[in-house]
C-alpha positions in Angstrom: 14.0 -24.1 -21.5 12.7 -22.5 -18.3 14.8 -19.7 -16.8 14.5 -21.7 -13.5 18.0 -23.0 -13.2 17.5 -24.5 -9.7 14.3 -25.6 -8.0 14.2 -26.6 -4.3 10.9 -28.5 -4.0 9.0 -29.4 -0.8 12.2 -29.2 1.3 11.9 -30.2 5.0 14.5 -30.5 7.7 14.4 -31.3 11.4 17.2 -31.3 13.9 17.7 -33.1 17.2 15.4 -32.1 19.9 12.4 -31.8 17.6 13.4 -28.4 16.1 11.7 -27.9 12.7 14.0 -25.8 10.6 12.2 -26.2 7.2 8.6 -27.3 6.5 7.9 -28.1 2.8 9.6 -25.1 1.3 9.5 -24.7 -2.5 11.5 -22.0 -4.2 13.2 -21.4 -7.5 16.5 -19.7 -8.4 16.5 -18.1 -11.8 19.4 -17.3 -14.0 20.2 -13.6 -14.5 18.6 -12.5 -11.3 19.4 -11.6 -7.7 17.2 -13.4 -5.2 17.3 -12.2 -1.6 16.4 -14.7 1.1 15.1 -13.0 4.3 13.8 -14.3 7.6 13.9 -13.8 11.3 16.4 -15.8 13.4 15.6 -19.5 13.2 13.4 -19.0 10.1 15.5 -21.6 8.2 17.1 -19.5 5.5 20.7 -20.6 6.2 19.5 -24.2 6.5 17.9 -24.1 3.1 21.0 -22.7 1.5 23.3 -25.3 3.2 21.0 -28.0 1.9 21.6 -26.7 -1.6 25.3 -26.4 -1.0 25.5 -30.0 0.3 26.4 -29.1 3.9 23.1 -30.6 5.2 20.8 -33.3 3.7 17.1 -32.7 3.5 14.8 -35.1 5.4 12.2 -34.6 2.6 12.0 -32.9 -0.7 14.1 -32.7 -3.9 16.6 -30.5 -5.8 16.3 -30.0 -9.5 19.0 -28.4 -11.7 18.0 -27.6 -15.3 14.9 -29.8 -14.8 16.9 -32.9 -13.6 16.6 -34.2 -10.1 20.0 -34.3 -8.4 21.5 -35.2 -5.1 24.0 -32.8 -3.6 25.9 -34.5 -0.8 28.8 -32.1 -0.4 30.1 -28.6 -1.3 32.4 -30.3 -3.9 29.4 -31.7 -5.7 27.6 -28.3 -5.5 30.6 -26.6 -7.1 30.5 -29.1 -9.9 27.0 -27.8 -10.6 28.3 -24.3 -10.6 27.1 -23.4 -7.1 29.6 -21.6 -4.8 29.0 -20.2 -1.4 30.6 -17.1 0.2 30.0 -16.9 3.9 30.1 -14.1 6.5 33.4 -15.4 7.8 36.0 -15.7 5.1 37.2 -19.4 4.7 40.8 -18.6 4.0 44.1 -19.9 5.4 45.7 -16.9 7.1 49.3 -18.1 6.8 49.1 -18.5 3.0 49.2 -15.8 0.4 46.1 -14.8 -1.6 47.3 -16.6 -4.7 48.2 -19.7 -2.7 44.7 -19.8 -1.2 43.1 -19.6 -4.6 45.4 -22.1 -6.2 44.8 -24.5 -3.3 41.1 -24.3 -3.9 41.4 -24.9 -7.6 43.4 -28.1 -7.7 40.4 -30.4 -7.8 39.0 -28.5 -10.8 41.9 -27.4 -13.0 45.3 -28.9 -12.2 46.9 -26.9 -15.0 46.0 -23.4 -13.9 49.3 -21.6 -13.4 50.0 -19.4 -10.4 50.9 -16.5 -12.8 47.5 -16.8 -14.5 45.7 -16.7 -11.1 47.9 -13.7 -10.0 47.0 -11.8 -13.2 43.3 -12.6 -12.7 43.4 -11.3 -9.1 45.1 -8.0 -10.2 42.6 -7.5 -13.0 39.5 -8.2 -11.0 40.7 -6.2 -7.9 41.1 -3.2 -10.2 37.6 -3.6 -11.5 36.3 -3.7 -7.9 38.3 -0.8 -6.8 39.7 -2.8 -3.9 43.4 -3.3 -4.1 44.7 -6.8 -3.4 48.3 -7.9 -3.8 48.2 -11.6 -4.9 51.3 -12.4 -2.9 50.2 -10.7 0.3 49.6 -13.0 3.3 45.9 -13.3 4.1 46.3 -12.3 7.7 47.4 -8.8 6.5 44.2 -8.2 4.5 41.2 -6.2 5.6 37.8 -7.9 5.9 36.7 -6.3 2.6 39.8 -7.6 0.8 39.2 -11.1 2.2 35.6 -11.1 1.0 36.8 -9.9 -2.4 39.2 -12.9 -2.5 36.3 -15.2 -1.7 34.3 -13.9 -4.6 37.4 -14.1 -6.9 37.6 -17.8 -5.9 33.9 -18.2 -6.9 34.7 -16.7 -10.3 37.8 -18.9 -10.8 35.5 -21.9 -10.0 33.3 -20.7 -12.9 30.3 -20.2 -10.6 26.9 -19.9 -12.2 25.2 -19.4 -8.9 26.9 -17.5 -6.0 25.3 -17.9 -2.5 26.2 -14.9 -0.3 25.4 -16.0 3.3 25.5 -12.7 5.2 28.7 -12.0 3.3 28.0 -8.3 2.6 26.3 -7.4 5.9 29.3 -5.8 7.7 31.1 -4.1 4.8 31.2 -0.3 4.9 28.6 1.3 2.7 31.1 2.5 0.0 32.7 -1.0 -0.2 29.3 -2.6 -0.2 28.3 -0.6 -3.3 31.3 -2.0 -5.2 30.1 -5.5 -4.5 26.6 -4.6 -5.5 28.0 -3.4 -8.8 29.7 -6.8 -9.3 26.5 -8.7 -8.4 24.6 -6.7 -11.0 27.2 -7.3 -13.7 27.5 -11.0 -12.8 23.7 -11.5 -13.2 23.6 -9.4 -16.3 25.9 -12.0 -17.9 23.5 -14.8 -17.0 24.7 -15.7 -13.5 22.5 -15.9 -10.4 23.1 -14.6 -6.9 21.3 -15.5 -3.8 21.8 -13.0 -1.0 21.0 -14.3 2.5 20.6 -11.5 4.9 18.6 -10.2 7.9 19.0 -6.6 6.7 15.9 -5.6 4.7 17.5 -2.4 3.2 20.3 -4.6 1.8 17.8 -6.8 0.1 15.9 -3.8 -1.3 19.1 -2.3 -2.7 20.2 -5.3 -4.7 17.4 -7.9 -5.2 15.2 -8.6 -8.2 13.0 -10.9 -6.0 12.7 -11.2 -2.3 11.7 -14.5 -0.7 10.7 -14.4 3.0 10.8 -17.4 5.3 9.2 -17.5 8.7 9.3 -20.3 11.2 10.6 -22.7 8.6 7.9 -21.9 6.0 7.9 -19.8 2.9 5.6 -16.8 3.6 5.9 -15.3 0.1 8.0 -13.9 -2.7 7.8 -10.3 -3.8 9.3 -8.3 -6.6 12.3 -6.2 -5.3 11.4 -3.2 -7.4 8.0 -2.8 -5.9 8.6 -4.1 -2.3 8.2 -1.7 0.6 10.3 -2.1 3.7 7.1 -2.1 6.0 5.5 -4.9 4.0 8.6 -7.1 4.1 8.9 -6.5 7.8 5.3 -7.6 8.4 6.0 -10.7 6.4 9.1 -11.5 8.5 7.8 -10.6 12.0 4.1 -10.1 12.0 3.0 -7.8 14.8 6.5 -7.8 16.3 7.6 -5.6 13.5 6.3 -2.6 15.5 9.2 -3.2 18.0 11.9 -2.2 15.4 13.4 1.2 15.8 16.6 2.9 14.8 16.0 6.1 16.7 18.8 7.0 19.1 18.2 5.5 22.5 18.1 7.8 25.6 21.5 9.1 26.6 23.1 7.7 29.7 24.1 9.8 32.7 27.6 8.5 33.4 29.0 8.7 36.9 32.4 10.0 37.8 34.0 6.6 38.4 36.0 5.1 35.6 35.3 1.3 35.4 37.2 0.3 32.2 40.6 1.9 31.6 43.6 1.2 29.4 46.9 3.2 29.5 49.2 3.1 26.5 48.0 -0.5 25.7 49.9 -2.6 23.2 48.7 -6.1 22.2 50.4 -8.5 19.9 48.3 -10.3 17.2 48.3 -13.9 16.2 51.2 -13.5 13.8 53.5 -11.4 15.9 52.3 -8.0 14.7 51.3 -5.0 16.9 47.5 -5.4 16.6 46.7 -2.8 19.3 49.0 0.2 19.3 49.1 2.6 22.3 45.4 2.7 23.1 44.2 5.0 25.9 40.5 4.3 26.7 38.2 5.2 29.5 34.6 4.0 30.1 32.8 5.4 33.2 30.0 3.8 35.1 26.7 4.1 33.3 28.3 5.1 30.1 28.2 3.3 26.7 31.4 3.9 24.7 31.2 2.7 21.1 34.2 1.6 19.0 33.5 1.5 15.2 35.7 -0.1 12.7 36.1 -2.7 10.0 36.9 -6.2 11.3 40.7 -6.9 11.5 41.8 -3.6 12.9 42.7 -4.7 16.4 39.2 -4.8 18.0 39.3 -8.5 18.7 42.7 -8.3 20.3 41.7 -5.3 22.4 38.5 -6.9 23.8 40.4 -10.2 24.4 43.2 -8.4 26.3 40.5 -6.6 28.4 39.0 -9.9 29.3 42.4 -11.5 30.1 42.2 -13.9 27.1 45.2 -12.3 25.4 48.4 -10.8 27.0 49.3 -7.2 26.7 52.9 -6.6 25.5 52.9 -3.0 27.1 50.6 -0.8 29.1 48.0 -1.4 31.8 44.4 -2.5 32.0 42.3 -1.3 35.0 38.8 -2.7 35.8 37.0 -0.8 38.5 40.3 0.5 39.8 41.9 -2.9 39.9 45.0 -3.6 37.8 44.1 -6.8 35.9 46.8 -6.6 33.2 47.7 -10.1 32.2 46.0 -11.6 35.2 43.6 -13.9 33.3 39.9 -14.1 32.7 39.1 -15.5 36.1 40.1 -12.3 37.9 38.3 -10.1 35.3 35.1 -12.1 35.7 35.4 -11.8 39.5 35.0 -8.1 39.2 31.6 -8.6 37.5 32.4 -8.2 33.8 30.1 -9.6 31.2 31.6 -10.6 27.8 29.9 -11.0 24.5 32.8 -12.2 22.2 33.1 -11.7 18.5 33.5 -15.5 18.2 30.5 -16.8 20.3 30.9 -20.4 19.5 34.6 -20.4 20.4 34.5 -18.2 23.5 30.9 -17.5 24.4 29.1 -20.7 25.0 29.5 -24.5 25.0 27.2 -25.9 22.3 27.5 -29.4 23.6 25.8 -28.4 26.9 22.4 -27.1 27.6 21.2 -23.6 28.3 20.9 -24.4 32.0 24.4 -25.9 32.1 26.0 -22.9 30.4 24.3 -20.6 32.9 25.4 -22.8 35.8 29.1 -22.6 34.7 28.9 -18.8 34.6 26.9 -18.0 37.7 28.3 -20.6 40.1 31.9 -19.4 39.9 32.3 -18.8 43.7 30.6 -22.0 44.9 31.3 -25.7 44.4 27.6 -26.4 44.9 25.2 -25.5 42.1 21.7 -24.2 43.0 19.9 -25.8 40.1 16.6 -24.4 41.1 18.0 -20.9 40.7 19.8 -21.8 37.5 16.6 -23.1 35.9 14.7 -20.0 37.1 17.3 -17.8 35.4 17.4 -19.9 32.2 13.6 -19.9 31.8 13.4 -16.2 32.4 16.1 -15.5 29.7 14.5 -17.9 27.2 11.2 -16.0 27.6 12.6 -12.5 27.7 14.9 -12.9 24.7 12.5 -15.2 22.8 15.1 -17.9 22.3 13.6 -20.6 20.1 14.6 -23.7 22.1 12.6 -26.7 23.3 13.6 -26.1 26.9 16.4 -25.2 29.3 17.7 -28.8 29.1 18.1 -28.7 25.3 21.6 -28.6 23.9 22.7 -25.3 22.4 23.9 -27.0 19.2 20.4 -27.7 18.1 19.7 -24.0 17.8 20.0 -21.7 14.8 22.9 -19.3 14.7 20.7 -16.4 15.7 19.3 -18.2 18.7 22.7 -19.3 19.8 23.7 -15.6 19.7 20.7 -14.7 21.8 21.6 -17.3 24.3 25.1 -15.8 24.7 23.9 -12.2 24.8 21.1 -12.9 27.4 23.3 -14.7 29.9 26.1 -12.1 29.7 23.8 -9.1 30.0 22.1 -10.7 32.9 25.5 -11.6 34.6 27.4 -8.3 34.3 27.5 -6.2 37.4 30.3 -3.6 36.9 31.0 -3.7 33.1 30.0 -5.3 29.8 32.3 -5.8 26.9 30.2 -6.4 23.9 31.8 -7.2 20.5 29.2 -7.3 17.7 26.4 -8.3 20.1 23.7 -8.2 17.4 25.6 -10.0 14.6 23.4 -12.7 13.0 20.3 -11.2 14.8 17.2 -10.2 12.9 15.9 -6.6 13.3 13.4 -7.4 16.1 16.0 -9.3 18.1 18.7 -6.7 17.5 16.5 -3.9 18.6 15.7 -5.8 21.8 19.4 -6.5 22.6 20.3 -2.8 22.0 17.6 -1.7 24.4 18.7 -4.2 27.0 22.3 -3.1 26.8 21.3 0.6 27.1 19.0 -0.2 30.1 21.8 -2.0 31.8 23.9 1.1 31.6 21.1 3.5 32.6 19.4 1.5 35.3 22.3 -0.4 36.8 25.3 1.9 36.2 27.1 -0.7 34.2 30.0 0.6 32.1 29.6 -0.7 28.5 32.2 -1.0 25.8 30.4 -1.6 22.6 32.6 -2.7 19.6 30.7 -3.1 16.4 31.1 -3.0 12.6 27.4 -1.8 12.4 27.5 2.0 12.3 23.8 2.2 12.8 24.2 0.3 16.1 27.1 2.5 17.2 25.1 5.7 16.6 22.0 4.3 18.2 23.4 3.1 21.5 26.7 5.0 22.2 27.2 8.0 24.4 30.6 8.6 22.8 32.2 7.1 19.7 35.7 6.0 18.9 37.1 4.6 15.6 39.7 1.8 15.5 41.9 1.5 12.5 45.2 -0.4 12.2 45.4 -0.9 15.9 45.0 2.8 16.8 42.1 4.5 18.5 40.6 7.8 17.2 38.3 9.9 19.3 36.2 10.2 21.3 33.5 12.0 19.3 30.0 12.9 20.7 27.5 11.0 18.5 25.5 14.2 17.7 28.6 15.9 16.4 30.3 13.0 14.7 29.5 13.2 11.0 28.9 9.7 9.6 31.1 10.5 6.6 34.0 11.4 8.8 33.6 8.3 10.9 33.5 6.1 7.7 36.6 7.9 6.4 38.5 7.1 9.6 37.4 3.5 9.2 39.0 3.0 5.8 42.0 5.4 5.7 
């Protein structure tokens, strides 16, 4: 029998508005290997995997498993074939314990699996990973790394033969990521298969046996991971645009004397009544980029939401451009001229049921009942061109876009809008290397050329070091720093992130 466990043959998919996501893509998934699936934003990599997992249906093409043509209409059917997906955002119920989450997911597959057996499995496997997880701990108390471990444990309990990692490892700290790499290698050595969907080429080179590259919905080629060079893979992904990628530190800002963003002994309560932000003192001056590094779930989301008036502070003060905006709501913060790139762009950053033009109109016409549609379309067209947003036009609904292009729509309108300050939380998440480099340059230029105070919160340490004029670390709701980027040793910063 061929070692090709799964073959996706001539797969095509189109979305509303004429967007071609996939165009006759044929690719095989072999047992005992790690296959990395790379591509620029909108290349179709997540769409292809969601077709295999039964989230989407292909317009054309076939799926073969062990040589037999099959129809996969839902994730439940995919799991029956031994295919399990782990996404970038853990799909867990926060109010339940770890063992309750796993038991809930198993009921359709083994009704006789005991809670005690699942608990023992969790303890055994967490020790193997070197990531401690208490089976009876509530999920909301877990770190991001622990949640991703729970998701992979779920896949193992479901007796997965193929694990699909859709950007699931991208934002783990390096040391934690290495532990998952070890698991992936062991899993494939025992005959399993792992598909790693990522926009980070070094991640693919670290772990993949083969690398498949999609571009504009088509398969460009497949290369062996052991012989692939980062420059060659970049050219396959981006063509001539690959020359725009850089990780060199961007020019330093020259901050002014005026403090634009300030918190004084700020405390913020989380979703479950805990102190998510604990006594934070923070200052960002005009023209300065202050970076906050940290693993997701350590109070960054609550901090940025409180700054924007989306979450109430339990103690302390928030000042924006000298104005006390503590618990005054987002309208007053916006009135000062603050742009906001949220960590949850679909929930807080954009309306996917409206067009690009309508989203811009809602933001830019805050002070007038009359909308200058001519100006709105001018701005929308300019942003679409500048940020290379793959969209049929300014009238097209946001929901027809890929995840990366939705992110570019959010980022572009907020960078363009901000006048005094920009609060950016993971602004390049889900963006490919070319798009991420462009966004980082745009943020830095806004600080340097327009004197905008920028608070950059990111789990991507490369991003923090490249853009920031000073660096903080957030852990368990507390803020450490600031540290000058040229004096902050990466090992020290990573240690503060995980202590």
